[in-house]
N, C-alpha and C positions, 0 to 999 in steps of 0.2 A: 902363584899367583899372578893375575892373568889380567897381562895393560892390551884396551882396545883403543884403539886410536883412530880417532873420524878420518873421514876420506874429506878431501880440500872437493867442495863444492862445483861442479865447471858446470853448470848453469842449461843442465837440457844437454838430453845429446846434438851430434847437428844437422839434424832434418828437421827440429825444432829448434834450433837456433836459427835456420837458413826460413823458415816456413815466419819468423817473428823478423829477421831482416826484411824480408819481402816483404811484408805486411807493412813495413813503419817505412821502407818506402810508397809504395802505392800510397798512404795518407799524405808523405808529404808532396808529393807526382797534386794528387788528390788541393791539400790548401797550394802550392804556388800558383796553378792552374784553375784555381776557382773561378776565379772569374769568367777565366775566358773559355770555359765552361760554361757557367747560367749564359754570358754573351752567344755564343753558340747554337745555342735547345733552342734561346730567345730567338732566332733566326731561322733558324732551321721546322721548325715549329709549321712557320704557316705556311714554309714552301711542301710541307709534308703533306699540309690540311686543303692545300690545293687541288696536290698530286691525286688525292685519293676519294677529294671528290668528282676528280677526272672518271672515271670511275663508278661512280653512281647511278642510282637513274634518276627521270627525273624528280619525280615525287619523293624520293629521298636528297635529294641536297638542300644543303643551307639548314638542313635540319639540325636535331639534338644530336642524334650519331652522328659518330664520325667514325664509321668505320663500314664497306659498303657490306650491304644486303648482300646482296648478287653484285659480281661485277662485270660491269659493261667496256667489253674494249674496244664493239663497233662505234662507242661516243666519237672516239677518233675517226671512226670511217666518216661519220655523219658531218664533221667537222666542213671535209675536203665538199661533200659532197650540198654542205648548204649555204657554204659560199666559194669561190675562186682563191684560196690560199696558195696556192698555186702561184699564181702573177702575185698578192699580197706577201710571198714574201721572195720574190723577184726583185721585189721592187727596192722591199728593208735593206736588205743589202744591196744593191741601185744606192740605196742612198746613205746607208753603214759607210761603205768600202770605198765610195768618191771623195763623202768626208772626209774621210782617214786620210786619204787619199790626197789632198787637197791642204790635209794640216801640214802636210810631209811635207810638202812644197811651199807653203808659204813661208808656216811657222820655223822651219829649221835655219832659214836664211838669217831671217827678220832676228832667231834666235844666235841667232852667233855675229850678228852685228854688234846687236849687244851686249855682247859678255865676251868678245877679242878681240874688236875694232875701238879704235879710238876716231872716232870725230864728235866738230862741235852739235851741240847738239843731245847729244845722247841722253844725257838723263832726265831732260824734258820730255824728247823719247818715250820711256822706261818711263816714263811717273803716267803718259798719255795711259798705257798701255795699264799701266795696276789702274787707276783711273774705269780706262774702260770694260776691265774684266770686275769692276765691283758695281756699272753700270746698269742699275734693273732692265731684262730684256724686254719688258712693258714699255719703256720709255720713249722706244724705236721699234714699236711694233708697229704703228699708226700710218706712219712716212712711208717707213719701208713696205706696206703692204701697196699704198697709194706709185710707186713707184714701181713693184714688178705688174700692176694691174697695166697702169698705162706703158709695159713692154707685151702685157699678150702671155704673157708667163705664166699664170695663174693654172691652177687647176695641171702641172705637170710638177716635176721633181726640179727643176730646175729653180726657182727659190731659195730650196731648202741644200741642195750643192752648192750652188755656186758662191757665197758669201763665206764658205771656208779654203775653197784657194785665195781668196783679199788677204784673213784675217780674221783672227780667231785669241785674242786679248789668251785666255785662260792657256792655248798652247803653249805660244808663246813667252811668258812667262816660267811657264813650267822646264821651257827645256834650257832660258837662258839661266836659272836657277844653277840646270846640270851642269851647263858645260863651262860654267867659271871653279866647276871640279876639277876639271882636265888641265893640268899645268901646262906653261906658256914655252915651257922646252921643247917641251913636242911639235908647237907649233913653227916656234924659229927656227931648227934646226928643217923644220921642213923649207920653210922660205929663204935660210941660208941656201937649200942644194936648187932652189930654182924654184920654185910651186907656183903659182899665183895661190890668191885666196883661196880662187875656187878650189882649187885642189888640196888645196890646205882640210877646209871643208869634207870635203867630199873622200881624200884617203884618208887624215891623219883626225879630225876633227870625229865624222861622223861613224866611223866605224870603232872608236874609242866611248860612245853614250846610244849605243845601243840601247841598253836595259831604260835610257830617260826613254828615249825617245819609242821605245815599244810601250814603254808607261803612258804618255801621251796620245798615243793614237787608239791606246785602248780604251783610257778616258773618254776618246771620242766615236771610235766603236758604240762602247755601252749607252752612252747619253743617244743620239742619233739613233740607235735600233728602240730605246725604252722609248724617242720621242713622242708625244703627243699631241699636240699646242702647235708646235710646228705644219705636220701632215696636215692638221683639222682645220690653219685658217687657210692653206693654202693649196692644197689637192680636196676637202671636202664634197668641189663640184662633180668631181671626176672620178664615182670609182674603181678605175680602170690604174688609178695612182694612189690607190690607198695603198697604204703600209698595213704592218702588221697590229701597230697599236688601236687605229681603227677600227681592223676588223675585227679583234673584238667584241666591238660595242654592234657591231652589225646580230650579234646574237641577243640584242634587246628585243623582245616585243614590244607593245604598246600596252599589255595588259602585265603578265608572264616576262620570265627572264628563267631561261633559261641556261638553271648556272652550274649544270650539267657540261654540258656544248660548253658554256664559256667558258669553262676552268681546263678541261680540254685545250682550247685557242691559248691557253697562258699556257699552259702549258708547253705548246711548241712554240713558244711564243719565245719562252725560257730557256729553254735549252741549249739555242745555238750561242747562246751567254754564256751561263756555265760552265757548256764544254771549252769557250772560247778561254773563260779566267783558269780551271784549271790545267791544261795546257802551257801559259802564256804567266803560271801565277810564277814566279820567279822573277824571271825581267821584270813582271812589274813590282811585283816588292821590291827589288833591287835597284829599281829605277825612285820610286818612291823614298828609299832608303837613304840616298845620294846627292838627291835633292835639298838644294835647299841648307847642306854643309858650308858654303861658303856664298861670302857675297850677301 
């Protein structure tokens, strides 16, 4: 008599099990990140389209063909031949860097006063900052433009840069919210050791608020780098003061737009902002994450 015993099923070989587990983890990752992937593709496609168009010939640009039939790397050299792009790039850097320096000089002390000091009228001052932040810029354009015309500074970068050294509502609000997350005990310990309020700000608050300050600085840099309305309003009469955003418009003719050169100039304009965001991404995200936790 022969007895046959059934072997217990082990579910396949270890290799097959690892493949199934890997496939399941991949599907799980796709399911949990599907929204992020969709948004990433949606925001990346226009950038890829601009990049591919910048390498096309003039007669192929903005047609139904998305891939260059022949690669024209000389488009970037022609951009510098058609317009003084180096001058425009220097003007954009001056505008963005000085404006960013301006918000650090003006917004950091103002935000510290609103967040960590107690004084009469503090609540009303903060409400004025919020109101100024919600006020459309078009409301103040006419009186400000008349002011700069009377001072004889139109046609220069001064009307664009100087206001950032005086007041920027969004930067003050952002930094104030971040300063509220700093424990008060550190500030009290510094005051007990004999530090003045200025030293408390520079030696204690600023080092602890580097992510928030980096986020505010990056917001200002990216806004001013991409700003078109301000340079158009104040520097349009003087081509020597144009920024890169205005330079892109110089590649448009009366009856024809050279889209390949326009896209090449656009790539040159986007590159510094993309590089800056890639290198400062951690500080930027950290600053936004901690802002608004308290207050």
